[in-house]
matplotlib code that plots the C-alpha trace (Angstrom):
import matplotlib.pyplot as plt

x = [-9.4, -7.7, -6.5, -8.3, -5.2, -1.8, 1.0, 2.5, -0.2, 0.5, -1.7, -0.2, -1.9, -0.7, -3.5, -2.4, -5.9, -6.7, -3.6, -5.0, -8.4, -6.7, -4.5, -7.5, -9.5, -6.7, -4.3, -6.7, -6.8, -3.0, -2.6, 0.5, -0.4, 2.4, 2.2, 3.8, 4.5, 6.3, 4.8, 8.3, 9.9, 7.7, 9.3, 9.3, 11.8, 12.0, 9.7, 8.2, 4.5, 2.2, -0.6, -1.0, -4.5, -5.0, -8.3, -8.4, -4.8, -2.0, 0.8, 4.1, 3.9, 7.7, 7.5, 4.6, 6.4, 9.5, 7.7, 5.7, 7.1, 7.0, 3.5, 2.2, -1.1, -1.9, -5.5, -6.5, -9.7, -9.0, -10.9, -10.5, -9.7, -13.3, -14.7, -17.5, -16.1, -19.7, -19.4, -16.4, -18.1, -21.4, -19.6, -17.2, -14.3, -10.9, -10.6, -10.3, -6.7, -6.2, -8.1, -5.5, -5.6, -7.1, -7.4, -5.2, -2.5, -2.6, -2.4, 0.5, 2.4, 1.8, 2.7, 5.9, 6.9, 6.7, 3.0, 0.6, -3.0, -5.4, -8.6, -9.7, -13.0, -14.2, -17.5, -19.2, -21.8, -24.0, -23.5, -26.7, -27.0, -30.4, -29.6, -27.1, -25.8, -24.7, -22.8, -21.1, -20.2, -18.8, -16.6, -15.3, -14.5, -13.1, -10.6, -9.0, -12.2, -12.0, -8.8, -9.5, -13.3, -15.1, -18.9, -18.9, -16.7, -19.4, -22.5, -24.4, -23.7, -24.6, -27.9, -28.7, -28.0, -30.1, -33.0, -32.5, -32.5, -35.6, -37.3, -36.1, -35.5, -31.8, -28.8, -26.6, -23.0, -21.0, -18.3, -15.3, -14.0, -11.7, -10.4, -7.2, -6.1, -2.5, 0.1, 3.8, 5.9]
y = [-4.8, -7.5, -6.4, -8.1, -7.5, -9.1, -7.8, -5.4, -3.1, 0.4, 3.3, 6.3, 9.7, 12.7, 15.1, 16.6, 17.2, 13.5, 12.2, 12.7, 11.3, 8.2, 7.7, 7.9, 5.4, 3.0, 2.9, 0.9, -1.7, -2.0, -0.1, 2.1, 5.5, 7.3, 10.9, 11.2, 14.1, 12.4, 9.6, 8.9, 8.2, 5.9, 5.0, 1.2, -1.5, -3.0, -5.9, -5.6, -6.0, -8.5, -6.1, -2.3, -0.8, 2.8, 4.7, 8.2, 8.9, 9.7, 7.1, 6.5, 3.3, 2.9, 3.3, 1.0, -1.6, -1.2, -2.0, -4.9, -8.4, -10.2, -11.5, -8.8, -7.1, -3.4, -2.4, 1.2, 3.2, 6.6, 9.8, 10.5, 13.8, 14.2, 14.1, 16.7, 18.6, 19.8, 22.0, 23.8, 24.0, 25.4, 28.0, 29.0, 28.0, 26.7, 22.9, 20.6, 20.6, 17.0, 17.0, 15.0, 12.0, 9.1, 5.3, 4.9, 7.1, 5.1, 1.8, 2.9, 4.0, 0.7, -1.5, 0.5, -0.1, -3.9, -4.5, -6.9, -5.5, -8.1, -6.0, -2.5, -0.7, 2.8, 4.4, 7.7, 7.7, 10.7, 13.2, 15.0, 18.4, 19.3, 22.9, 25.5, 25.6, 22.0, 22.8, 25.9, 23.7, 21.0, 23.6, 25.0, 21.6, 20.0, 22.8, 21.2, 21.2, 25.0, 26.5, 29.5, 29.1, 32.2, 32.2, 36.0, 35.3, 33.0, 34.7, 35.0, 31.4, 30.1, 32.1, 30.5, 27.1, 27.9, 28.7, 25.4, 23.5, 25.3, 24.3, 20.7, 19.8, 18.9, 19.3, 16.3, 16.1, 13.1, 11.8, 9.9, 6.8, 4.0, 0.8, -1.1, -4.5, -5.0, -7.7, -7.0, -9.1]
z = [13.2, 11.2, 7.7, 4.8, 2.7, 2.4, 4.6, 2.1, 0.6, -0.4, -1.7, -3.3, -3.5, -5.5, -4.6, -1.3, 0.2, -0.2, 1.7, 5.2, 4.2, 2.6, 5.7, 8.1, 6.1, 5.0, 8.0, 10.1, 7.3, 7.2, 4.0, 3.9, 2.3, 0.6, -0.8, -4.2, -6.4, -9.4, -11.4, -12.8, -9.4, -7.3, -3.9, -4.5, -5.4, -8.9, -9.5, -6.0, -6.9, -8.5, -8.8, -9.4, -9.3, -10.5, -10.5, -12.1, -11.4, -13.8, -14.2, -15.9, -17.9, -17.5, -13.8, -13.3, -15.4, -13.3, -10.0, -11.4, -11.5, -14.9, -15.3, -12.9, -13.5, -14.0, -13.9, -14.4, -14.9, -16.4, -17.0, -20.7, -22.3, -23.6, -20.0, -19.7, -22.7, -23.2, -20.2, -21.7, -25.1, -23.6, -21.5, -24.2, -22.0, -23.1, -23.6, -20.6, -19.3, -20.3, -23.5, -25.3, -22.9, -24.9, -24.7, -27.7, -26.2, -22.9, -24.8, -26.9, -23.8, -22.0, -25.0, -25.7, -22.1, -21.9, -21.3, -23.1, -23.2, -21.9, -22.1, -22.8, -22.6, -23.2, -22.1, -22.3, -19.5, -18.9, -16.0, -15.2, -13.6, -12.1, -11.1, -12.0, -8.5, -8.8, -12.0, -10.4, -7.3, -9.6, -11.5, -8.3, -6.9, -10.1, -10.7, -13.7, -15.8, -16.4, -14.9, -12.7, -13.0, -11.8, -12.3, -13.0, -16.1, -17.6, -16.1, -19.5, -20.5, -17.0, -17.1, -20.5, -19.1, -16.0, -18.3, -20.2, -16.9, -15.8, -19.0, -19.3, -15.6, -16.2, -18.4, -19.5, -20.5, -21.5, -19.2, -20.7, -19.0, -20.1, -18.5, -19.3, -18.0, -18.9, -18.0, -17.6, -20.0]

ax = plt.figure().add_subplot(projection="3d")
ax.plot(x, y, z, "-o")
ax.set_aspect("equal")
plt.show()
């Protein structure tokens, strides 16, 4: 299969279970997948890229700026700190681990590291749960929403939510997403 991308395309992945999945999907397209564990030490040369794309991953503004050429583009979609906070509130759980991550914080970090903000957007779409099992599955899979989530610990709150879902047919929480398009100056 011929690659639809330029010769030098890289994907980084910090979440270890995703690395083999990414390699399986991207290697055939000519994309080099690199596991990383430190946003502050990317394994790339200075000013080696014209474009850096980031979706739902942490990043170091200084390090992204280091690897971008002047005039290069950084485009990121982030999960904000208010993401599904309604789950934590409803269950009486501690705040989401990254509750302080905001659009304004991300913008300030980029601007102070040599970026011009071209565009920014923030949205709060709805995430809908149709049954309590889906919510429990979600909390087991998205381990950072409620650290060390165990259904038994929240059984009374989950039962109350189960009753609400039975009555209404679903339960909604707000997600939190923001998008930033920045240019290296």
